[in-house]
N, C-alpha and C positions, 0 to 999 in steps of 0.2 A: 504493500500500500504506500509506496513511495511517491506516487503521482497525486495530483490534486484531486479534490472531491469528485470532479467530473468523470474520473476514470476509476472510481472506487469499486464499482460493481464487479470488476474482474476478480476481486479477492473472494467474493462469496461463492464462486464456483468450486472452491476447495471443499466445501461442505458436501458436495456430491460424490466425492471420492470414497470408494468402499473401504479402502485400507486407511486407517487413521494415521495422520502425521504424528511423529513423535513430538515435535515442537513446531508451533506456528507463531508468527509475530504480527501484531496489529499495531501500526504506527499512527501517530496523530489521533489518538482516540477522542480528543476533544471535538473532532469533526462530527461526532455522533449527534451533536446538537444542531448541525447545519440544517436550515429550513428546507433546502432543496434536495440534498443527497445524503443527509444523515442516516437515512434508512439503510444504506449500504453498509455502514459501520455496525449498525444494530444487527443486521443479518449475519455479518461476519462474526461478531462477538457471540451471538447465540447459536450460530449454525456451523461453525468450523469443526471439522472432524479431526481433532487433535488431542493427544494425551495431555499436552501442556501448552498453554497459550501465554506468550509474553506480550503485555500491553504497555505501550509507551505513550506518554502524553502529559498534559497538565495535571497538577494536583487537584484542580477543580473537578476532574472527572472521577476521582477516587470514590466518593460517596455514592454516586449513581451506579458505577460499575459494581461496587460491592453489593448494592441492593439488588441489581439485576442478577448477579451470580448467586445470591442467596435464594432467589426464586427458582433457580434451576438446580440447587443443591450442590453447587461447586464450592471448593475451598479457595479463598482469596488470600494471597500474601502480598503485602504492600512494602515496597522498598523505595525509600526516598533518597534522592541524590542532591547534594548541595552544589551550588555553583563554585567552581574552583578558582575563578579569577574575579577580582573586584570590577564593578561597573558603576559609573556615576553620571548623573544628569548635570550638564554644564550650566553655568549662570549667564552665559552669553550665547547668542545665536550666531550662525555663520555670517549672516548679513549679506554677503556677496560671494559669487563663485570665484572671485579672485583670492578668497581666503582659504581655498581648498588645500589640503595636505595629503601626502601619500597615505593610503589606508582608509580614505574617506568613502562612504557610501551614501549617496543621496537617494532617499526612498520617495517615489512618486506613486500616485494611485490611478494614473491613466496613461495611455500611450502618448497622447499629445504632449504631456509634460516630460515624458521620457525623451521624446524627439527634441523638444525645445532645449532642455537642459544639456543633452548630449551635444547639440549644435553649439551652444554657448561655450561649453568646455573645450571643444575642438577649436573654436575660434581663438582660444588662448594658447594654442599650440600644445595642448595636453591630450593624451590618449585616455579613453575610458572604455570600460567593458559595460555591456548592456544585458540585463536579464529581465524578462517579463513573462507572464503566465502562458501566453500562447506559443512561446518558442518550444521547439522539440526538446526533449530531455538531453539529447546529445549536444545540442547547441548551448543549452544552459550550462552544461558541464564544461564545455570548451571555453565559454566566457569566464566561468569561475576559475578554471585553471590558468587562464591568461592573467586574470587579476591577482591570483595567488602567487604566481611565479615571481620570485624576487629578482630574476634576471630580465623580466619583461619591462618595457617602458610604461606599460599600462598600470597606473597606480590608483585610479579612481574608478568607482563602480556606480552606475546609475541603474536602479532597479525598482520593481514594484514589490509588494509584500510577498511575491513568489519566493524571495530569498528566505522566508521564514520556515520553509519546509524542504527537507531533503538535500540541502547543499551545505558543504563545509567551506567557509569563507574566512579569509584573514582580514578582518575589518577592525580598524582602530576606532573609528567614529561613525555612528549612525546619525544622519541628518534628515529629519523629516521635512520634505518640501512643503507639505501641508498636513493637516490633521483631519481632513474630511475625506471620506471614501464612499463610492457608490456601493450600496448593498441591496439585497433582495429580502423583503420581509416574508412573514409566514404566508401571506396571500399571493406571493409571487410578484409583488410590485417593487419597482426599483425606487430606492430612496438614497439621498445623500445625507450621511450622518457622520458625526465625529467618531473616530476609531475608539474601540473599547480598551479597557485596561489589559485584557487578555491579548488583544492584537498588538498593542504598544509594547508589551513585555516580550511577546514572541518575536517581533521585529527588532526591537532594541537589544534583545539578548544576543543577537548575532555579533555584537561588538565585543572584542577582547575575549574570544573563545580560548579555552585552555589549549586546544590543539593548534592554534594559530601563532603567528610570530609576535602578536601583540598580547601582552599579559594584563593589560588594563583597558577596559572598554569605556567609551564615552557616548553620550546621547545628547543631541541638541536639535534645534529646528533651524530652518532657513530664515524665518522672520522672527524678530525679537518679540513681536506681539503674540506669537504662538507659544512662546516658551512657558509662560505661567500656566496655560491650559495643559501643556504636556506634563508639567510637574504635578498638576492636580490629577491628571489621568493615572500617572504612574504611582501616585501615593495611595490610590484606592485599592482595597483588597479585591482579589479576583473572586467573583461570586461562583459558588458551586453550580455545576450543570444540573438542572432540575429534571430534565426529561430527555429521552432518546427518540430519534425519529423513526417512524414506521411508514410503510407503504403497502397498499393492498397486494396480496400475492396473486399469481395467475390462477391458482385453484379457487380462491375466494371470488374472483371475478367470473370464473366459469360457473360457479354456483348461481350467481345472480343472473348470468346469461341464460341459464336453463329456465328460470322463471320469467325472464323478460327477453324472449327470443328476437324481438324486433328492435331492441334498443341498440344504439351504436356503442362502441367501446367508450367513447367520450362520455356518453350518457350514463353508462354503467358505472364508470369510476366516480362520476358526480353523485349518483344515487348512493353508492356504497359509502362514500365519505360523509354524506349528509346523515346517514342512518347509523354509522358505526359509533361505538363508544370505546374510549380508552381510559385506563386508570392514570393516576398521577405520575407514573414512571415513564409514560410515553406521550408522544404527540404525533399527529398525522402530518407528514411533510406536504408542502404545497405540490399540487398536481398540474400546474399550468403547462410545464414543459411536456409532460405526458399527454395531456389533452391536445396540445399543439400538434404533436406528431400523429396522434390518433385521428384528428380531423384531416391532417394532410394526406394520410394514406387510407382514409375511409373507403374511397372508391375502388381500391385494389382488393381483389378477391384473395383473402388469406384466412386460414383458420385462426381461431381466437388465441391459441397459445402462441403462434408465430407473431400475430399482430401485437400481442402484449410485449413480447421480447423486443420487437422493433421500437415500440413506444418507450421502453426503458433505456434505449441506447443513449449514451452520454454525448449529446451534441449541443453546440451553441446555436440557438435558434436565431441569433442575430447575424449569422453568416449564411447568406442565401445559397452559396455554392455547396456548402456542407448539407443544408437541408434538401436541396435538389438531389444531391447524391444519395442521401438516405431514401428518398422517394424512388429513385431509379433502382437502387438495391432491392427495395421491396417489390417493385414491378417485375424485375428479372426473376426474383425468388418465386413470385406467384406463378410464373410461367414454367417453373421447374427447370429453368435454364441456369446452370452453374455460372457464377461470376468468375470468369477466368482472368488470368494475368493480361491477356491481350485485350480483354474488355476494359479492364481498369486503366490500362495504358491509353487506350483510345479516349476514355472518358476524361482523364486529367491532362490529355495532350502531352503524354510522356514521349520522349525526354523533354525536360524543361531547361531553359537557359538561366544563366545567372541574373538576379534581379538588377534592374537599372533604376528603380525608383522605389519609394516606400510602398506604393500600390502593388508593384510586382512582388515585393517581399511578403506583403499580407496575403497575396494570392497563393504563394508557395506555402505559407503557414496553413492556409485553408486546405491545400492539397495534402499536407501532412496529417491534418485532422481526418481527412477522408480515408487515408490509408489506415490510420488508427481505428476508424470505424469499421473498416473491412476486417481487421484483425480481431476486433471485439466480437463481431458477428461470427467470425470463423470458429471461435471457441464454442459457440452455441449451435451453429449449423455447419459442421465440418464438410459435409458432402457438397453443399452449395457454395462454399467459399474455400475451394481446395488449394489455392496457390499461396499459402501463407509464407512459405520460404522465399518465394520470388518477391512477394510484396514486402517482406521484411528487408530484403536486399535493396529493393527499390527505395524504401523508406530511409535506409542508411545512406544511399547516394543523395537523396533529397536533403537529408540532414546536413551533409557536407556542403551542399549548395547554399542552404540557408545560413550555415555558419559563416561562409564567405561573405554573404550579404550583410549579416550582422557585424562582422569584422569591419566592413566598409560602410557602416550605417550612416556615418556623417556625410559620406559622399552621396549616398542615396537621398539623404535629407536635403543636401544642397541641390541635387538634380531636381527633386520635387519642388523645392522653393523656386528655382530658376524657371521651371516650366510654368508654375503658377503665376509668377511675376510677368513672364513674357505674355501669358494669356491676358492678364490684366492690362498690360501696357498696350497690346494690340487692340484689345476691346475698347480702350479709351479713345481710339481714333474714330471720331464720328463720321458717318457718311455725309454726302453733299447735302441731302435733305435735312439731316440732323443738325449740321452746322447752321443752315438757314434758320431752323427752328430755335437753336440756341442763341443766335444773334438777336432774335425777336424777344427772347425771354431773359436776356442778360446772362446766358450760360448757366442759369440756375439748375437746369436739368442735364448738365453734362455727364454726371455720374450714371444717370439712367442710360446714356448712350452706350455704356459698356456692354449692354446686352445685345447690341446690334450685331448681327451675324457677319463674319468676315468673308471677304471674297476668296475665291480659290487661290489667287495669286498670293495673298497674305498668308493663307494657311500653308502653302507649299514652301515658303521660306522667306520670312520677313527680315529686314535689316537687323532688328533688335535680336531676333532669335539667333542669327548668324554671329552677331557680336558676342552674345552670351556664350554660345558654343565655342567661340575662339578664345574666350577668357578675357575679352576686352571690356566687357561690361559685367558688373556685379548686381545683385538684387537691390542693394542700397543705391547704386548709381541710377538704376532704372526708376526707382521711386523718386529720386531727385529730378530726373528728367521729366517724369510725369507731372510733378508739381510745377516745374518751370513751364511746361507746355500748357498746363491749365491756366497759369497766370497770363501767358501771352495770348491764349485764345480768348480769355476774358477781356483783355484790352482790345484785341481786334474785333471781338464780338460787339463790344459797345460802339466802336467806330462804324462797323458794318451796319449796326442797327440804325445809327444816325443817317448814314448814307442811304439806306433803304427808305427811311422816312422822307428824306429829301427828294428821292426819285419819285415816290408816290405823290408828293406835293406837286412836283414838276409836271407829272402826267395829268393830274387833275386840272392844273392851271391851263395846260395845253388844250384839254378837251373843252374847257370853258371858253377859251378863245375861239 
C-alpha cells in the first residue's frame, strides 16, 4: 500500500488468496478515515488472509484499530516509536525565494503553484526537483534521488503533500507556500480549507529525518502572515480517528438487484446507502465517483458483478482521456474481445514522443494512468487483459519519458508561457474593422479584440513567434511591446476619431451645398 489512496484497492485482493500470508503490512492506516477511498483500508484490515499483520501509521488510529480488532477477536500489540531527531517551527518566514538554502522544500497544494515556483527558482539560476501526486512512482523516485544526491547540483525541492507518503527525502527545511488545500468532503464536494494538524505534522515531519544528512529539521511558511496560523495548527493535538470507511460490496448490491431488477446500478447504490445503517465505528464513504462511472457505462451490456468492478476502478474523473479509456475498456470487455497490447498501443498512440510543453506532459501522465488502469483490471479479469508484461514494459518506457520531461520542466514551462504570450500578442492585433470601431470608441474595447480570429498567414508564422523561437524576444519583452503598442494605438485612435468626424462634417456640408 505504498501508493496513494486512489490505488489502495489493489491491496484487498490479498484476502482472496487461499494460503494465508505469514506476514502482511498495511501502511498509512490513517487513510482509513478518507471520505473517498477509506473503505479500501477497512477491507484490507478486516479481510487480509495473514497470520500476522503489521500496521503503520499515526497514533491517532490506535484506538479505532484496537476497537475494530476487538470485534473480530484479534490480539493487538501497540509499539510506539519516538522521533529520533529534533524539529522546530521557525519564528520567521522565508519571505522571498531569494532566501532559499540547500535542503529546502517548498510545499504547494496545486500544480499551478508548483509550475510558478519552479519557474521563479530556475530564473535565479538554481536547479530544483519537482514531485507531485500524478507523477508515476518511478519519476517521483528519480526526482527524490536527484534531490538527495549530495553530488547533484539540485538542492531545492518543490512538491505537493505527495512527499508525505512513501518517499525518503533529505530535507532540512519545510516551507509551506500556503496553508489552504483543496479537499473533498463526505458528500463528494470539493472545498478549500486550511490543512489539518495531522496533515501539517505529516508534511512537516519530513524535515530532518534520522536517515537523512540533516539531523535537525525546521518548518516555516513562505509568508510571515501565515506563520502564526501554522504554529497554532501544529500546537493542537491530533484528534483520534473516530470511524473507518465502508462501501457496499458486490454481493450486497446483487441482493438489492434481485428485488429491484429494473433499477440501474447508480440507483441501486443510492437506495442501498439511503437505507443502510452503520454503528459508530464506521461511516459510508461518498459514492459520487462510483455513480459517475456507473452512469457513464450504463448503456454497455455487462453483468452486475463486472459492472461493479469497473465502477470501483480508481480513476480521476476530472481527466477526460482516462474516463474515455475506462469506457472503451468496458465496451471491449462487453464484446468479449480481449484488450491486447496492440489495442492499447493504438488507443494511446504509442510510441509517444518527449513532451514539448506542460500540456504534453499532462497528456503523458494521463497515459500512465490509463496503463495503471489496465493493470488494475488485469488483476480482476486476467483473460480479458492478458498482456500485463508488455504493458508493464510499456509503462516503464513511458516513465522514463516523463522523467525526462520533469527533469526539463522549467523548459516546458517556458515553452508554454512563450506560446501563451505569443497567442496573446497576436490576438491583440485588431482587424481593419476592429481598428475603425476602436477609433470611434476611444480604444476602450481593444482588449475584446483579442478574441478576433487570426488569418492563416499569422497562424502559419508571425514575426513575434519567429523572434521568440530564435530567442530574440522574451515573454517580458512581449508584454512591454504590447503595452507600448496599446498606448500608440490609443493616441492614433483618438486622432483617427477626430479625422473621421471631420470627414463626416465635410461630407454633410458638401451635400448641403
